[in-house]
C-alpha positions in Angstrom: -19.6 6.7 12.6 -21.2 4.8 15.5 -19.0 2.2 17.1 -19.5 -0.6 19.6 -17.1 -2.0 22.1 -16.2 -5.7 21.7 -17.2 -7.4 24.9 -15.4 -5.9 27.8 -12.3 -5.0 25.8 -11.2 -1.5 24.7 -11.5 -2.4 21.0 -14.4 -0.6 19.3 -15.7 -1.4 15.8 -18.1 0.2 13.4 -21.0 -1.7 11.8 -19.2 -3.0 8.7 -15.9 -4.9 8.5 -14.0 -6.0 5.4 -13.3 -9.7 5.1 -10.0 -10.2 3.2 -10.3 -13.9 2.2 -11.0 -12.8 -1.4 -7.8 -10.9 -1.4 -6.1 -14.2 -0.8 -7.4 -15.4 -4.2 -10.4 -17.2 -2.8 -11.5 -19.4 -5.7 -10.2 -17.0 -8.4 -7.2 -14.7 -8.7 -7.1 -11.1 -7.7 -4.0 -9.1 -8.7 -2.0 -6.9 -6.2 -3.3 -3.7 -7.6 -7.0 -4.6 -7.3 -6.4 -6.0 -3.8 -5.0 -2.6 -2.7 -7.8 -0.7 -4.5 -10.4 -2.8 -2.7 -9.0 -2.0 0.7 -8.8 1.7 -0.2 -12.4 1.6 -1.5 -13.6 0.1 1.8 -11.7 2.8 3.6 -13.4 5.5 1.5 -16.8 3.8 2.3 -16.1 4.3 6.0 -14.8 0.8 6.9 -12.3 0.8 9.8 -12.3 -2.9 10.6 -10.3 -5.4 8.5 -10.2 -9.2 9.0 -7.8 -11.7 7.6 -6.1 -15.1 8.5 -3.0 -17.1 7.6 -5.3 -19.7 6.0 -6.5 -17.2 3.3 -4.3 -17.8 0.3 -1.4 -19.3 2.4 -0.6 -15.9 3.8 -1.3 -13.9 0.7 -4.3 -12.2 2.2 -2.3 -11.0 5.2 0.6 -9.7 3.0 -1.8 -7.8 0.7 -3.9 -6.4 3.5 -0.9 -5.3 5.5 0.6 -3.6 2.4 -2.6 -1.6 1.8 -3.1 -0.7 5.5 0.5 0.5 5.9 -0.6 3.5 3.8 -3.3 4.4 6.3 -3.2 5.8 9.9 -2.7 2.9 12.2 -4.6 4.4 15.1 -7.8 4.7 13.1 -8.5 1.0 12.2 -9.0 -2.4 13.9 -7.1 -5.3 12.4 -8.1 -8.9 13.2 -6.4 -12.2 12.2 -6.6 -15.8 13.4 -4.6 -18.6 15.0 -4.8 -22.4 14.7 -3.1 -23.1 11.4 0.6 -22.7 11.0 2.1 -22.3 7.5 5.1 -24.5 6.8 7.1 -24.0 3.6 7.3 -26.9 1.2 10.6 -27.9 -0.4 9.0 -27.3 -3.8 5.7 -26.0 -5.2 3.2 -28.8 -5.6 0.5 -27.4 -7.9 -2.1 -25.1 -6.6 -4.1 -24.6 -3.4 -7.5 -24.9 -5.0 -8.4 -28.0 -3.0 -8.5 -25.6 0.0 -10.3 -22.9 -2.0 -7.4 -20.6 -3.0 -6.0 -19.9 -6.5 -2.4 -19.7 -5.3 0.7 -21.9 -5.8 1.0 -24.5 -3.1 4.1 -23.1 -1.6 3.2 -24.1 2.0 1.2 -26.6 3.9 -1.1 -25.8 6.7 -0.6 -27.6 10.0 -3.2 -27.5 12.7 -1.7 -26.2 16.0 -3.8 -24.9 18.9 -0.9 -25.3 21.4 0.3 -22.3 23.4 3.5 -22.3 21.4 1.5 -22.5 18.2 -0.5 -19.4 19.1 2.7 -17.4 19.7 4.3 -18.6 16.5 1.2 -17.9 14.6 0.9 -14.3 15.9 4.6 -13.7 15.2 4.4 -15.0 11.7 1.2 -13.0 11.0 2.9 -9.8 12.2 5.8 -10.5 9.8 3.5 -11.0 6.8 1.4 -8.0 7.7 4.4 -5.8 8.2 2.5 -4.0 11.0 3.3 -3.3 14.6 0.3 -5.0 16.2 -2.8 -7.0 15.8 -5.9 -5.7 17.6 -8.0 -8.9 17.7 -7.1 -12.5 17.3 -9.6 -15.3 16.8 -9.2 -19.1 17.4 -9.9 -20.2 13.8 -12.1 -23.2 13.1 -11.2 -25.5 16.0 -14.0 -27.9 15.1 -11.8 -31.0 15.5 -9.4 -29.5 18.1 -11.9 -28.2 20.7 -10.0 -29.5 23.8 -6.6 -28.2 22.8 -8.1 -24.9 21.7 -9.9 -24.6 25.1 -7.1 -25.7 27.3 -4.0 -24.4 25.5 -4.7 -21.9 22.7 -7.3 -19.9 24.6 -5.2 -19.4 27.8 -2.3 -18.2 25.5 -4.5 -15.6 23.9 -5.8 -14.6 27.3 -2.2 -14.0 28.5 -1.5 -11.9 25.4 -4.6 -9.9 26.1 -3.5 -9.4 29.7 -0.1 -8.3 28.6 -1.6 -5.7 26.2 -0.2 -7.5 23.1 -3.8 -8.0 21.9 -6.7 -5.8 22.5 -9.4 -8.4 22.2 -9.7 -12.2 21.7 -12.4 -14.4 20.2 -13.3 -17.5 18.2 -14.3 -17.6 14.6 -16.3 -20.5 13.2 -18.9 -21.6 10.6 -21.0 -23.3 13.4 -22.8 -22.0 16.5 -22.5 -24.9 18.9 -18.8 -24.9 19.8 -18.6 -21.1 20.1 -21.4 -21.3 22.6 -19.3 -23.6 24.7 -16.4 -21.2 24.6 -18.8 -18.3 25.6 -19.9 -20.4 28.6 -16.5 -21.6 29.7 -14.1 -18.7 28.9 -13.8 -14.9 29.0 -13.9 -14.2 25.2 -14.6 -10.7 24.0 -16.1 -11.7 20.6 -17.4 -14.5 18.4 -17.1 -14.3 14.6 -20.1 -16.4 13.4 -20.1 -17.1 9.7 -23.2 -18.1 7.8 -25.3 -19.0 10.8 -27.3 -15.8 11.3 -28.8 -14.6 8.1 -32.1 -14.1 6.4 -31.9 -17.8 5.3 -30.2 -19.4 8.4 -30.9 -18.4 12.0 -29.2 -21.4 13.7 -27.1 -18.9 15.8 -30.3 -17.8 17.6 -30.9 -21.2 19.2 -28.2 -20.8 21.9 -25.2 -18.7 20.9 -26.7 -15.2 20.4 -28.8 -15.2 23.6 -25.9 -16.6 25.6 -23.5 -14.0 24.2 -26.0 -11.2 25.1 -26.3 -12.6 28.6 -22.6 -12.8 29.1 -21.6 -9.5 27.5 -19.8 -11.1 24.5 -20.0 -9.4 21.2 -20.8 -11.2 17.9 -19.5 -10.3 14.5 -21.6 -11.9 11.8 -19.9 -13.1 8.6 -21.5 -14.7 5.6 -24.6 -12.5 5.6 -25.0 -13.3 1.9 -24.5 -17.1 2.6 -21.7 -17.1 0.0 -23.7 -15.3 -2.7 -27.3 -16.5 -2.7 -28.5 -13.4 -0.8 -26.4 -11.0 -2.8 -27.8 -12.2 -6.2 -30.2 -15.1 -6.2 -29.4 -16.5 -9.7 -29.8 -20.2 -10.6 -26.0 -20.6 -10.4 -25.7 -18.8 -7.1 -24.1 -20.6 -4.2 -25.2 -21.3 -0.6 -22.4 -22.1 1.8 -20.0 -22.4 -1.2 -22.0 -25.1 -3.0 -24.7 -24.8 -5.6 -27.9 -23.5 -3.9 -30.7 -26.1 -3.5 -33.8 -25.2 -5.5 -35.9 -24.6 -2.4 -33.4 -22.1 -1.0 -33.1 -20.4 -4.4 -36.9 -20.0 -4.5 -36.9 -18.7 -0.9 -34.1 -16.1 -1.7 -36.0 -15.0 -4.8 -39.2 -14.5 -2.7 -37.1 -12.5 -0.2 -35.8 -10.4 -3.1 -39.4 -9.7 -4.4 -40.6 -8.6 -1.0 -37.6 -6.3 -0.5 -38.1 -4.8 -3.9 -41.8 -4.1 -3.1 -40.5 -1.9 -0.2 -37.8 -0.3 -2.4 -34.9 -2.1 -0.7 -32.2 -4.2 -2.4 -32.0 -7.7 -0.9 -28.3 -7.0 -0.2 -29.3 -4.1 2.1 -31.8 -6.2 4.0 -29.3 -9.0 4.4 -26.7 -6.6 5.8 -29.1 -5.0 8.3 -30.9 -8.1 9.5 -28.4 -9.3 12.1 -28.5 -6.0 13.9 -31.9 -6.9 15.3 -30.1 -8.9 17.9 -28.4 -6.9 20.7 -25.3 -9.1 20.8 -24.4 -8.2 17.2 -21.7 -5.6 17.0 -20.9 -5.7 13.3 -21.2 -7.6 10.0 -18.2 -8.7 8.0 -18.4 -8.8 4.2 -15.7 -10.1 1.8 -14.9 -8.1 -1.3 -12.6 -8.8 -4.3 -13.0 -5.5 -6.1 -13.4 -1.8 -5.3 -16.9 -1.9 -6.6 -17.9 -4.7 -4.2 -16.4 -2.8 -1.3 -18.1 0.4 -2.2 -21.4 -1.4 -2.7 -21.3 -2.9 0.8 -20.7 0.5 2.2 -23.7 1.9 0.3 -26.0 -1.0 1.2 -25.4 -0.9 4.9 -26.2 2.8 5.0 -29.6 2.4 3.2 -32.6 2.7 5.5 -34.7 -0.4 5.8 -38.4 0.4 6.7 -39.9 -1.4 9.7 -42.7 -2.6 7.4 -40.3 -4.8 5.5 -39.5 -6.9 8.5 -43.2 -7.2 9.4 -44.0 -8.2 5.8 -41.3 -10.9 5.8 -42.8 -12.4 9.0 -46.3 -12.2 7.7 -45.2 -14.2 4.6 -43.4 -16.7 6.9 -40.1 -15.8 5.3 -38.8 -15.0 8.8 -39.9 -16.9 11.9 -42.1 -14.8 14.3 -39.6 -15.2 17.1 -36.6 -13.8 15.2 -35.7 -10.3 16.4 -35.4 -7.7 13.7 -33.9 -4.2 13.7 -37.4 -2.8 14.2 -37.8 -4.7 17.4 -34.4 -3.7 18.6 -34.9 0.0 18.2 
C-alpha cells in the first residue's frame, strides 16, 4: 500500500483512515462486538490509520478502539487522538449525552482546556483509556473559541512532546478552514484534519488552507468526504453537515450521482477519490459503525475513477473549473 509522510514527521499513512466517532455511539448505539468487528473489517480492507478523540462518546470511542487495536501488531498502524476537552466525572449520571451527539450515559462532563497542563493531562488520560503504549499523532480539537490559548499554550506543549519523541506528529482538527490556515502560517504543524470543507459539494478549503499547506509542506487529512451522509446516499432524508440537507444540495448530489453512474462509478467512490486531486492531501478519513461500512470504504477507495468523469463534472458545472482533480494531479 502506498503511504505518504505527514509533513516533515516520520509518520506515514495510507490513503484511507478509519474515523472512530461512530464507535463512540455517535447519534445511535453500537455494541462492543460490532465496534470490534468494524475495526477488524477496516484492517482487513487495508486500513492502517485509526482516529479517535476523548469527545467521542465521553471516552467510549477511545476505549473501544484501543481494545480492538490491542489485538493487532502495534508497529503496523498509526493512531491519532485529540486534545482540548478534558473529561471530568460527574457525581451521578444525568441522563444521556445526546445533546452533544452521543447515545451514551452522561457520566462525565467535557471541560475545554487548551493549557499546557491540559494537553499533558489529556494525553495521559487518552493513553489510559486506549490501553496502548503510545499515540502517534495528536490534534488540537476544535479550538474555534479558544484560538489564542491553543496557539500560545496547547501548541507549544504538543511541539515539546513531539521533540521529546512522545508524539510522532502533531496537528489541528476542525470543521472550518480559516483558523487552521492561521496555524499553518504561524506554527510548525505536520498535519491538518479538515472535516467537511473539501468535498464534491464544498470546496471552501481550497480558498486558502490547501494552497498554503502545500506551500509550507503541511499534510492535510480530509474528513467528512460524504458531508455526513448526503454524498454517500442522496435520499430525501439524507443529512448535510449533520442536519437535513437543503433541497438544492440534495438535487445537486443527485445530479452528481447520475453523472457518476453514467461513467460506471458509485458516487461514494468519486467522493473518496476527489480530495486527492490536491497535492497537500495525504489521506481521507471515513467514519464507520459496522463491518459492512468499513469494508465498503475500502472497496470504494480502490475503484478506478476515469479521467472523463472529472471533465464531465466540470462541463456540467458540478465542479468549478479551477478545482484540481485527480486527473490533473497525475
